[in-house]
N, C-alpha and C positions, 0 to 999 in steps of 0.2 A: 469535624473535622476540617481545619484551616485550610482556607483554596492556598492552594502552592502560585506563588508567585511567579510569569513567566517574562521573560524576554521576548519587549517588543519583534516580527523580526522583519527587517528591514532588505531591502535590493542590494546588495554590492556590487562591484564593481574593478573591473582588473581590468586595466585597457580593451578595449570591446569585446567583452565578458562580461557578462549581465548575468546572477544567481543567485539564490538566498538557498543558506544557511536555518536548515532546521531539524528539533532531538530528529532523530531515530522513528521515534514512534509512530511521528505527525505527521512524515515527509511523503508517505501518497493521501495520504487528504488532503494535503492543499495539494496537493499534479494535481489530484478530480477536482478540486474548489477550483484550481486556479484552469482548467481546462473548457471548465462544466463556466466562465464566463468571460472564453474566445479568449482565453493567452496562452500564447506558443511556450511550447518550456517539455527540455525535455523531461523524460522519465528519472527521480530522484537515484543519484545514484552515495553511492557509503565511501565514506572518505573513514570508517573503521579507529573514527571516536566518540561515537556514541552522536551525530556526525553527520548528515546528508546534504548533498548541498542540488538544487533543479534549478536548471541552470535554463534561461530564457532564449528565446529571439536574440540580435543584438537590435533588432531597432522598434524594441518592445517600447510603449510607453510610459517610464520609470514613476510614473506621480501616477498615474490610474490605477495600473498593477502594485505602487502605495499603498494606494487607499482603499484596492480592496484586501490588504493582508492585516488591512487595520478594521474592519471591518470579522473577518475571521478568527474565529472560535477555538 
């Protein structure tokens, strides 16, 4: 079976809000991973479109979290 290519996760910024759009089936795992790395984030919120949103603390180090996202599988 061919490996399905997934879109890289990125932090999205809207004003003071920082969040990650995650496929719904993987959002809880990502939230657990981020919390294990001491990243303050809210539990995933469903968007009813197959995507959940994980909101990050406003003062988060965006570059550090983006690096963590690149390491997450």
